[in-house]
N, C-alpha and C positions, 0 to 999 in steps of 0.2 A: 463615414457615409460614403457610399460608392459614387463616383463621378457621374454627373448628369449626362444624358444623351445630348447630341447637338440639337435635336428637335426640342427637348425640354429647355435647354439653355436659351434657344431662340424664343420660346414662349415666355420665359421669365424676363428676357430683355424687352419683349413686346409689352408685357404688363408694366414694366417700369415706365415706358412711354404713356401707357394708359393711366397710370397713377398721376403722372405729371399733368396729363390733360385734365384730369378731374380736379387736381389742386389748382390749376390755372383758371378753371371755370369758377371755382368757389373763392379763390384768393388771387385775383388778377394782378395784384401788386407784388406777389411773391417773386423772388429771383431764383430761377432754376440753375442747377449746376450739373451734376452727373448722376447717372442711374444704372449701375451695372447689375448683371445677374450674379448671384452668389450660390453657395452650396445648397441652401434650402429655399431659395426664392430670389429676392432682389431687394435693393434699397434705392432711395433717391434722396439727395441732399438739396435743401432749400434754405433761403433766407426769408423769414416771414417778418412782416411789420408788427404783428401781434402774435403772442404765443399760440402754438398748436399742440394739442394733447391727444391722448388715445380716446378721449371722449368724442373727438371729431371723427373717429374711424367709421362708425356706421354710415354717416352722411357721405364720406368719401367713397366707401365701398359701393354704396347705392349709385353714386354718380358713375363710378367705373363700370358697373353692370349696365347702366343705362346707355353708356357710350359704346360698349363692346359690339352690339349687333351692327353698328354702322361702320365698323372697322373691317372692311372686306378685302383690303389689299394694302400694300405699301408702295408709294411712288417715290422715286429718287429724283432729287434736284441738285444741280451743281451751282454754287454761288461763289462769287469773288469774296475775298476777305471783307471788303467794304460793304457789300450787300449783306453778308452774314451778320456783321455788327449792327446793321440797321434793324435786324430782327430782334435784337436784345437791347433796347434802349435802357441805359442806366444799370446794366448788369455787368459789373466788372469781372465776374467769374467766367462768363461765356466769352467776353472780350479777351481775357487772358488765354483761354483755350484756343480761340481763333488765331491769335498771334502765334501761339506755339505750333499749331497744326499747319500754318501757312508760311512758316519761316523759309521753306525751300521753294516758295512760289506755288502757283497753281490754284485750283478751285477747292472748295470745301463741299462735302456731301451733306445734304439734308434729306430726311425721310419723312413722308407725310402719310398719315392714315386718318380717315375721318376728316375733321377740321384741324387736327393737331399736327404740327411738324416741329422738328428739332434737329440740331446739329448732331450727326451720328455717322458712324462708320458702317452701319448695317448689321445684319444678323438677326432678322425678325421672322416671326411666323408669316407664311405667305398669305394666309386668309385667317386672321385672328378670330373673326366671328364664328368661323366654322371649326377651327382647330382648338380653341381655348374654351373649356367648359366654364360657365359663369360661377360655378361653386367650387372650382379647383384652386382658388387663391383666397388669401385672408391677410389683411393688414395686421401686423404683429405688435410692433412697439415703436416708441419714439426714443431717440438718443441724441446726445450732442456729438458733433464731429467737427473738428477744425478743418477749414478748407485746405485740401491737399495734405492733411495729416500733420500740419505744422502749427504748433501751439501759439506761434506768433501771429497767425492769421485769424480771421473772423470765425467765431463759433457758429456753425450752421445747425439746422434741425434735420436729422436723418430719420426718415420713415422706413422701417424695415417691414417686409412682407414675406409671407410663405407662399409658395406656388409649386404645384405638382401636376401630373397629367390628369388625375381624377380626384374627385372628392374623397373617395375611399383611401387613396394614398395620402392625401392631406390629413384626414382624420387619424390615420395610423401614425403619421409622423408626430402629430400633436400629442397623441396618447403616449408614444414612446418618449417624447420630451418630458412629459409630466412624470413618467416613471424615472427618467434620468435625474430629475430634480430631487426625487425622494432618495436617490442613490448617490447624490453628490458627495464625493469623498470628503470635502471640507466640512459639510454639515455632520456627516456620520462620524468623521474623525473626532470632532468635538464631543458629540453625544456619547460615543463609546470610549472616550478617554484614551485615544490612541496617540495623538500628537498635538503639539501646540507651537504657535509662533508668537514671539515676544519682540516688540519694537526695541526693547532695551538691548537685545542681542543683535538684531539686524534683520532686514528684509530677506526672505528666501532662505532662512537658516532654521530649519525645524528642530524642535526638541522632541525626541521620542519618549513618550510617557511609558510607565511600566507595561501596560497592556499592549501598546504598539510595539514596544521593544521585544516582547515575546514573539510577535509575528515576524519581526525583522530577524531575530536570531534563529527562529525555526527555518525560515527560508535560507538563511546563510548556512546553517548546519546541513540542510539537505543538499545545497549546491556544493559544499565542500566534500561531502560523502560521495556525491555523484561524480564530481570531477576526479576524485581519487580513483574511483572505479574505471573511469574513462581514460586514465593515463596522464593526468595533470599533476604537476608539482607546484607547491605553493611558495610564493615569495612575498616579502614585505618590503616596501620601498618608502622613502621619505615623502612628506607632503610639501617640501620646500626644496628648491635647488638653485644653483647659480644660473644666471641668465644664458650662459653659453650653451647649455643643453638645448634650450628652445631655439637658439639660432641654428644649431646643428640640425634639429628636426625640421626647421623652416616655419615653425609656428610664430616666431618673431621675425618680422613685425606683422605678419598677416593676421595673427589671432589676438593681437595685443588688446583690442577693445573688449574682448571677452575674458580678459585675465585681470585678477586683482592687481592693484598698483604695486610696483616694485618696492622692495625693502632694501635699504642701504645699511650694511653692517661691515665694519672693518675694511672700508674702502672697496667693498665688493657689492654687486647687485644680485639680489635673490628674488625669485618669484614663487608664489604658492602654485602648486601644480593643478592645471585644469584637465589633464588627462594622464593616464598611466604609461602610454606607449614608450616614450623615450627612456623611462626608468627600466622597463622590462628589456629594452634593447641593451641597456648597460649591464643588466643582470646576465644576459646571454653572453656578452662580450667579456665578462669577468673571468672566464676560464676557457681554454682552447676546446674546440669541438671537432669531431670527425663525423663522417657520414653515419657511423655506427651509433652515434649519440642521438641522431635525428629520428623522428621529430622530437624537438624540445617543446614542451607545453608548460608555460609559466602562467599561473593563475593567481589572482589577488582580488580581495574585496577592498580595493584601494580608495582612499578619500580623495576627492577632487573638488575644487572650488572654481566656479566660473562667475564672472560678474555679469550676469544676465541683466538686460534692461529692466528697470523697475516696472514698466508697463506690461511686460511679458510674464511676470511672476504669477503663478496660478497654483495655490495650494501646494500639494506634493508633486504635481505634474510638471512644474517648472520652478526649480529652486536654484539657490546659489551654492549650497553645500550638499554633496551627494556621495554616496558610497556605492561603487560600481562593481558589478559581477564581471570583472574584466579578465581576459586572458589573451596571450599572444603565443602563436604556434610558429616555430621556426622549422622549416622543412625543405627538403630537396624540391626543386621546381617541378620535376617530373611526377612527384607524388602529391602535389598541392591540390589537384582537383578532387582526388579521392578523400583527402583530409577535409576539404571544404564540405563535401557531402556528409561526412561524419558530424561536422559542426551543425549542419542543417538538421540532421537526425537528432542531435542533442536538444535543439530547440523544440522539435516535435515531441520528444519525451517529456520535457517540462510542461508543455502546453496541454498535452493529453492528460497528464496526471492532475493538473489543476482544473480540468473540465473546460478548457478553452478549445472549442471545437471548430471555430472559424478563423482562419488565418491565411495570409498570403505574403509573398515577397515582392519587393519593388527594387529594381536595379537602377541606380542613378548614374548615368554616364555624363560625359563632358557636354557643356553647353557650347554648341558650335560657334555662337556669337561672342564667346568670352574665352577663347582658347589661350589668351595670354596669362590667365590666372593659374594655369596648371603647370606643375613642375615635372621634370623627369624626361626620360628617353621615350620617344614616340613608339618604338617597338615594344618597350615594356608596357606602355599603356594598352596597346592593342592586344598583347598577350594576356594582360590582367583581365581585360574585358572579355576576351574569348574564353579564357579558363573559368571565369566566374559564371558566365552564361552556361558553359558546359556542365558545371557542377549543379547549377540551379535546375537545368533540364533533367539531369540524372536523378535528382532528389524526388521528382514527381510532385513537388509542392507547387500550386499555381503561382505564377508571377507575371509581372509586367515590367516594361522597360521605359524609362523616361530620359530624355536628352538634356538633363540639367540636374544639379544637386550633387555631383561627384565631389569628393574631397580634393584638395589641391594636389595630392600625391597619388590618387588612384580612384577607381570606381567604387561605389558604395552600395551595399545591399542592405535594405531595411526589412525587418519583419513587421508587418501590420497585423495586429490581433484585434478581434472584435469581441466585446463583452457580451454577456447574456442578453442585453437589450439592444445589441447591434451597434454600439458606439465603437469607433475605431481608435486605436492608439498605436503609435510607433513604439514597439517594445524594445528593439535592439538594433544596433548598426553593426554590420559585419563586413570585412574587407579582405580581399586578396591583394597584398601589397608587394610590388616588385621594386619599390623606390627606396624605402627607408633603410633596407639592409645595406644598400650601397652608400647611402648618406652617412650611416654610422660605421661603415667599414666592417660590417659583420661578415664572418667567414666560417667555413668548415673545410676540413681536408677530405677530399673525395677519395674513392677507391683507387683511382689512378695517381694519387699523390698531389693533384692540383688543388689549389685553393679556390673555392667557389662561394658565392653569396647565397644565403638561404632565401627562399620566399617566406613571407610573413603573412599569417592570417590573424586579423584582429577580430575578436568575437566577444559578445556580452549577452548571452541568451536571456538572462533575467534583468537586463538593463541596470538601472540603479534601484536600490531599496526604495527610495522615495517615490519614483514614478511608478514602479511596478506594484508597490503596495497600494498606491493611489488607485491604480487600475483594478486591483483585486477587491478593494473596498467597494467599488462600483459594480464590478462583475458579480460579486456575491451579495450585494446590497447590505454589507456588514455582517451577513450570516456566514461566517467562515466555516469550512469543514473542520471536523473535530481536531485534526492534528495541528491546525493553524490557530484555532480559537484561543484567545487569551485566557478565558475561563471555560474549561471543558465541561464542568459539572457544578451545579449549585444544589446544596442540600437545604431543604426547607422544613424544619420541624413545625408541626401543626400548632403546638403550644409549648409552654415552658417545660411541661412534664416530659416532653419528647426530646428535649435538648440533649440529654446525656447520650441517647442512642445516636442522635445526629452527630455528636462529637466523635463517637466511636466509628461511624461511617467515614467521617472526615479524615480521621487518622489513618484508616485503612486505604482510602483512595490516594491520599498524599504519599503514603509509603510505597504505593504501586507506581508512582510517577505521574499521576493524573492531576492536572491543574484544577483544583477544587476550591470552592468557597462555601462557608457555612453561614446562612442568613437566619439568625435568631432574633431579628429586630422585633420591636413591639408592634409593628404594623400588622394588619390583618393578613391572613394567608393569601387571600385573593389579591391584595395589593402587591405582596412580594412576588407572586407568580407573574403578575402583569409586568412588574419591573424587570424580572428575569427574561421575559419574552421580548420586552423592548430592547434589552441589552443583547438579545439574540444568542443566549447561552444554549449550547447544543442539547444538554441533558439536565432535567430537573428531577431531583429525588425528593418526593414528599414523604415525610416521616410521621406516622400516626400510630394509633394503638395496634392496628393489624400488622404493621411492619415490625413493631417491637415484639409482638407475640410470636410471629412466625420467623423472626430473625431474617427478614427479607428486605428488599427495596422495591418500591413501585416507581418506575422511571417513566418520564414523559420525554420523548424525543422531539426536538424542534422540527425535524424533517419527517418523522415517521409516526407521530402521535403516541398515545399511551401504550406502554408495553406490559406484557404479563408480569406479575410479581416474580422475582428471582432472588437468588442468594446474592450477597455482596460479592462473593467470589465469581459468580457467573457474570455479574455486571462488569466487574473489573476485566475479566477475560474478553468480554464483548468489546469494551472500550479500547483495550490495548490492541486488539486485532484491527479495529477501525483506524487507530492511530498509525499502526505499523504499515498498513497497506495504503495509507493516505486516501481513504475512500472518499 
């Protein structure tokens, strides 16, 4: 979702106040806490003496709309901490905030509109009654939320609400969200037999079932063929290493909480790898290099494991075991911008082939308030930032810059891609790195005989199998293009007497390399057709008397409807061309 304008964010924050005003009218003994604006609206946390549910929403919304016309401005008041606490008798949550906000002395700001006022730093609509349409918001759901996100604290009731500039935008968002529910990769993954999670194996560790494995291997085959054409060489590195490697890279101790626990063997400490970078650096260092060898492009679909927090795990989108479309490019610094542009072009090639039409880049720079967390030479940082921006500008792909989120060793560029229903995903992270080459002592002999350190480009256009396939499931709604579809064609004999011809067709298609199934079940033809359509099979071949007599096939395309009868050879040629071109 695109970030909200400042005006919309102000409306959402104002509506959080309005919700609190309605709640306090109807539940005077409720204890208020906080109510920020969020991506699609706002929420407010309360402690209620008796449970509140979504059945109460119509009354709350009615009260909000009754109050709104009287909210014609916001007035600011400054109170001392003692005065502020008097406004919240018996409310430990507000008292805690007041103590926190006043620890350096001074007064606290309160804002009032209508008859309601609250502790607040500001950021409201100037004239809510005029600026906020009464039908542009909707209470959405109730959830539990620990005070300040700490499970040791009291469980509060969080009321979520949706809010947009207009009713039309609100309705469009709700419709999009309903469509997103239908496309949820977790639901479709189960229905289409693509992947499975088993508690006996562990959280965040997916099993690829046969059909899902086909998608994974087709993507990997395509990536390997493409990378070969684009000048990459493949390496394979271990999934475990001695801890010193991660001290050299700097990931220990900084990254330790995201790594699986160390393993003690033969009085040495090993870690399972969470990223491929240090291993590829060692592959580069394994043999001497000269400027004539550069660029060196090492690619690997390498296994990585990260101990992500249990609460953040989310289907395939956030896992603990992942196989990454990773590569590292070692290049002369003066050629790095041009090579980075090629990396961006490779991303575009993949996205356009997959029908991903909407994408942008985001460059994460250093957070000025946390400069002590970043390593390396200041001049290298500035050069990496300047060169990355130059490459992004030359690419012509839209991008934005944010002053936070950089890696500890360099700026970080992410590709944000949008699915067919507008949901955004971070597809891959790419970096121009002037730090790790020095850290690992990587060198090449330049034309003048001097030893120099290569610049390094980290890139992963297809991200991880897990996350990218999760995205594709939702992007296509489970209806994969023919080349990716686990089952490309299903043959449906009308009755038992048509089964022999069905088997003949099955044998011909399989010999042609087309993934085909023969469904001769005892169920009615109508039910078998419905099942195939629910499973989103691209082509159905119904076999009856006419097909046997004419030695033809009657194909129904999932995307193009019923086709004219054709020979089996013509159908095979059609399907193979569609697969070859990745249509």
